[in-house]
C-alpha positions in Angstrom: 26.9 -25.3 -26.7 27.9 -26.1 -23.2 30.8 -23.7 -23.3 28.4 -21.0 -24.6 26.0 -21.6 -21.7 28.8 -21.6 -19.1 30.0 -18.3 -20.6 26.5 -16.8 -20.5 26.0 -17.9 -16.9 29.4 -16.4 -15.9 28.4 -13.1 -17.5 25.1 -13.0 -15.8 26.7 -13.7 -12.4 29.3 -11.1 -13.1 26.6 -8.5 -14.0 24.6 -9.4 -10.8 27.8 -9.0 -8.8 28.3 -5.5 -10.2 24.9 -4.3 -8.9 24.8 -2.3 -5.7 22.5 -4.0 -3.2 19.6 -2.1 -1.6 17.0 -3.2 0.9 13.4 -2.1 0.8 10.6 -2.9 3.3 6.9 -3.1 2.6 4.1 -3.7 5.0 2.5 -6.7 3.1 2.8 -7.9 -0.5 -0.3 -6.4 -1.9 -1.2 -4.6 -5.2 -0.7 -1.1 -3.9 3.1 -1.7 -3.8 2.9 -3.3 -7.3 5.2 -0.7 -9.0 8.0 -1.8 -6.7 7.6 -5.4 -7.7 7.5 -4.4 -11.4 10.6 -2.3 -11.0 12.4 -5.4 -9.7 11.0 -8.0 -12.1 11.2 -6.0 -15.2 14.8 -5.0 -14.2 14.2 -1.2 -14.0 16.3 -1.2 -10.8 19.0 -3.4 -12.5 19.2 -0.9 -15.4 20.0 1.8 -12.8 22.7 -0.4 -11.3 20.9 -1.8 -8.3 19.9 -5.1 -6.9 16.9 -4.5 -4.7 15.7 -6.9 -2.0 12.0 -6.5 -1.0 11.2 -7.4 2.6 7.7 -7.8 3.9 7.1 -7.0 7.6 3.5 -8.4 7.8 1.9 -5.1 8.6 3.0 -1.4 8.5 5.0 -0.1 11.5 7.9 -2.5 11.5 8.6 -1.6 7.8 9.2 2.1 8.8 10.9 1.2 12.1 13.5 -0.7 10.0 14.1 2.4 7.9 14.5 4.7 11.0 17.0 2.2 12.5 19.0 2.3 9.3 18.7 -1.4 8.7 17.1 -0.8 5.3 17.6 1.9 2.6 14.0 2.6 1.5 10.4 1.8 2.5 7.3 1.8 0.3 4.3 2.3 2.6 1.3 4.4 3.6 1.7 7.9 5.1 0.8 7.3 8.7 4.3 6.8 9.9 5.6 9.8 7.9 3.3 12.1 10.0 3.8 10.4 13.4 7.5 10.2 13.0 7.6 14.0 12.4 5.6 14.5 15.5 8.1 12.4 17.4 11.1 14.4 16.2 12.3 11.6 13.8 11.5 13.2 10.5 11.4 11.1 7.3 11.0 12.1 3.7 8.5 11.2 1.1 10.6 11.1 -2.2 7.7 10.3 -4.5 4.0 9.5 -4.4 3.5 6.1 -5.8 -0.2 5.9 -5.5 -2.4 9.0 -5.0 -5.7 7.3 -4.1 -6.7 5.5 -0.9 -6.7 1.8 -2.0 -7.5 0.3 1.3 -11.0 -1.1 1.2 -13.2 -2.9 3.8 -15.2 -6.1 3.2 -18.2 -7.3 5.4 -18.9 -10.9 6.1 -22.1 -11.8 4.1 -23.9 -13.4 7.1 -23.1 -10.4 9.3 -24.3 -8.0 6.6 -27.6 -9.8 6.3 -28.1 -9.7 10.0 -27.4 -6.0 10.1 -29.6 -5.3 7.1 -26.7 -4.0 5.1 -27.0 -4.3 1.2 -24.5 -3.5 -1.6 -26.8 -0.7 -2.9 -26.8 1.3 0.4 -24.9 4.5 0.6 -21.7 4.1 2.6 -22.7 6.3 5.5 -26.0 4.2 5.9 -23.9 1.0 6.0 -21.5 2.5 8.6 -24.4 3.4 11.0 -25.2 -0.4 11.2 -21.7 -1.6 12.4 -22.6 -1.5 16.0 -21.5 -4.6 18.0 -19.3 -5.8 15.1 -15.7 -6.7 15.1 -13.5 -4.9 12.6 -9.9 -6.0 11.8 -6.8 -4.4 10.3 -3.3 -5.9 10.1 -2.0 -4.5 13.4 -2.8 -1.6 15.8 -1.4 1.7 14.4 -1.3 0.4 10.8 -3.2 2.2 8.2 -5.7 -0.7 7.9 -6.4 -0.4 11.6 -6.7 3.4 11.4 -9.2 3.0 8.6 -11.4 0.7 10.7 -11.2 3.2 13.5 -12.1 6.0 11.0 -15.2 4.1 9.7 -16.4 3.3 13.3 -16.2 6.9 14.2 -17.9 8.0 11.0 -20.7 5.6 11.8 -21.2 7.3 15.1 -19.5 4.6 17.3 -16.8 4.6 19.9 -14.0 2.2 19.0 -13.5 -0.7 21.4 -16.8 0.3 23.2 -19.5 0.2 20.5 -17.4 -1.8 18.0 -14.3 -3.9 18.5 -11.2 -3.3 16.4 -8.3 -5.9 16.3 -5.1 -6.5 14.5 -4.9 -10.0 12.9 -2.0 -9.9 10.6 -1.6 -10.1 6.8 -3.6 -11.5 3.9 -3.2 -15.2 5.0 -5.0 -14.3 8.3 -7.5 -11.7 7.0 -9.3 -13.5 4.2 -10.3 -16.6 6.1 -11.1 -14.6 9.2 -13.9 -12.6 7.5 -15.0 -15.5 5.3 -15.4 -17.8 8.3 -17.1 -15.1 10.4 -14.4 -14.9 13.1 -14.5 -11.1 12.4 -17.3 -9.1 10.8 -15.2 -6.7 8.6 -11.6 -6.7 7.3 -9.9 -3.6 6.0 -6.9 -4.2 3.7 -5.3 -3.6 0.3 -6.1 -5.6 -2.9 -6.5 -8.5 -3.3 -7.5 -8.9 0.4 -11.0 -7.2 0.2 -11.8 -8.7 -3.2 -11.3 -12.4 -2.2 -14.4 -12.8 0.2 -16.6 -11.1 -2.4 -15.2 -13.3 -5.2 -15.9 -16.4 -3.1 -19.4 -15.2 -2.4 -18.7 -14.9 1.4 -18.6 -11.1 1.6 -20.0 -7.8 0.3 -18.1 -4.6 -0.3 -18.4 -2.1 2.6 -16.3 0.5 0.6 -14.9 1.2 -2.9 -12.0 3.5 -2.2 -10.0 1.8 -4.9 -12.6 2.7 -7.4 -12.5 6.4 -6.3 -16.0 6.3 -4.8 -15.0 8.7 -1.9 -13.6 12.1 -3.1 -12.0 12.6 0.3 -9.7 9.7 -0.5 -8.7 10.7 -4.0 -5.7 12.9 -4.9 -3.8 12.2 -1.6 -0.4 11.1 -0.6 -1.1 7.4 0.0 1.6 4.9 -1.1 4.9 6.7 -0.9 8.6 6.0 -1.2 10.2 6.7 2.1 13.8 7.6 2.7 15.7 9.1 5.7 16.7 12.7 5.1 20.3 12.0 6.1 20.5 9.1 3.7 19.0 11.3 0.9 21.5 14.0 1.5 24.4 11.5 1.5 23.2 9.4 -1.5 21.2 11.8 -3.8 22.1 9.8 -7.0 20.9 6.5 -5.4 17.6 8.1 -4.5 17.2 9.6 -7.9 17.9 6.2 -9.5 15.3 4.4 -7.3 12.7 7.0 -8.1 13.5 6.7 -11.9 13.1 2.9 -11.7 9.7 3.4 -9.9 8.5 6.0 -12.4 9.6 3.6 -15.3 7.6 0.8 -13.6 4.4 3.0 -13.3 4.7 3.9 -17.0 5.0 0.1 -17.8 1.8 -0.5 -15.8 0.0 2.3 -17.6 1.2 1.2 -21.1 0.6 -2.5 -20.7 -2.8 -4.0 -20.8 -4.0 -5.8 -17.6 -4.1 -9.1 -19.4 -0.5 -8.7 -20.8 0.5 -8.1 -17.2 -0.8 -11.5 -16.0 2.6 -13.3 -16.2 4.0 -10.6 -13.9 1.0 -10.7 -11.6 0.8 -14.5 -11.4 4.5 -14.6 -10.3 3.7 -12.2 -7.4 0.1 -13.1 -6.4 -0.1 -16.9 -6.6 -3.6 -18.3 -6.0 -5.4 -15.2 -7.3 -7.6 -16.0 -10.3 -6.5 -14.3 -13.5 -9.8 -12.6 -14.1 -9.7 -11.1 -10.6 -6.1 -9.9 -11.0 -7.0 -8.2 -14.3 -10.1 -6.5 -12.8 -8.1 -5.2 -9.8 -5.2 -3.8 -11.8 -7.5 -2.1 -14.3 -9.3 -0.4 -11.4 -6.1 0.5 -9.6 -3.7 1.5 -12.5 -5.0 5.1 -12.9 -4.0 5.8 -9.3 -0.4 4.9 -9.8 0.9 8.3 -10.2 2.8 9.1 -13.4 5.9 11.1 -12.6 5.5 10.6 -8.9 5.1 14.3 -8.0 3.9 15.2 -4.5 1.6 18.1 -4.0 0.5 20.1 -1.0 -3.1 19.0 -1.5 -2.1 15.4 -1.4 -0.1 15.8 1.9 -2.9 17.9 3.4 -5.5 15.2 2.6 -3.3 12.5 4.1 -2.9 14.6 7.2 -6.6 15.2 7.5 -7.3 11.5 7.5 -4.8 10.9 10.2 -6.0 13.9 12.3 -9.6 12.4 12.2 -8.3 9.0 13.4 -6.4 10.7 16.1 -3.1 9.3 14.8 -1.6 12.8 14.9 -2.4 15.9 16.8 -1.2 18.5 14.3 -0.6 18.4 10.5 3.1 18.9 9.5 4.1 21.5 6.9 4.1 19.6 3.7 7.6 20.5 2.6 8.9 19.2 6.0 7.9 15.7 5.1 7.9 15.6 1.2 10.2 16.7 -1.6 10.1 16.6 -5.4 13.9 17.1 -5.6 14.6 13.5 -6.7 12.1 13.2 -9.5 13.2 12.8 -13.1 13.3 16.2 -15.0 
């Protein structure tokens, strides 16, 4: 028996050694990048011949900087840096659309909501008009979470940093206690960040983008697989393999009930109750895009959001920043 186990261990080690190593950055470990985690844990990357290391940079910005510098091979992140990099003459490429709905949501501290007269039943635009004097938080300046806070401040009729304060406070471990303890009034982030304060009875939902409540934020390029154009040209088979693994992971998510996914979810999101994980995945799963195709409408909608926040001055041509050439046929 001992000899058999040693043989099995040596075979497993040899198989791992045969895999080509790749490095992928993410902003923070949240559910919007869940297919990347599934592709690693369910061995879809390994079946393609790759050993993928996932690196969190605690907010978007540094994740794409690492890609631009060439220190990593891919990034899975939101579209803001895709557009700003194009403006700066450092074009990047969206190789697939992982998630075609805005899944950043904002949660309001319960006491701050009561003070402002904001209730769950209010239309969003009525809630936004009552944000004056509040402090809104994203992960870091320039990140999609921060841009969303700016977008909602402007939509409410306020001037950011004058009528409302917007700050960057880091990832999930900082955001959740900050809003629950009233150090900030609103946090904007990806699941499970917005859900935690509500689950704990210390917050109310300001938005429900994950549930598709805002048509402006549905059917857009939101969570994408980034690659450098020069890398894609030099390693087309690698890009195709990574895309195939991600597409397989999305199919697994669609085909597997949320409760059957709990072992996978618990491994990645420790400390999140099972019922909350199942609810979030059931809500988010339809937005994980089967096949990964990128459309002009999706790119245009993402550009429109970034134009309204002032992150970009002009929308790029969609085929200058996106391609479907690496999708499975």
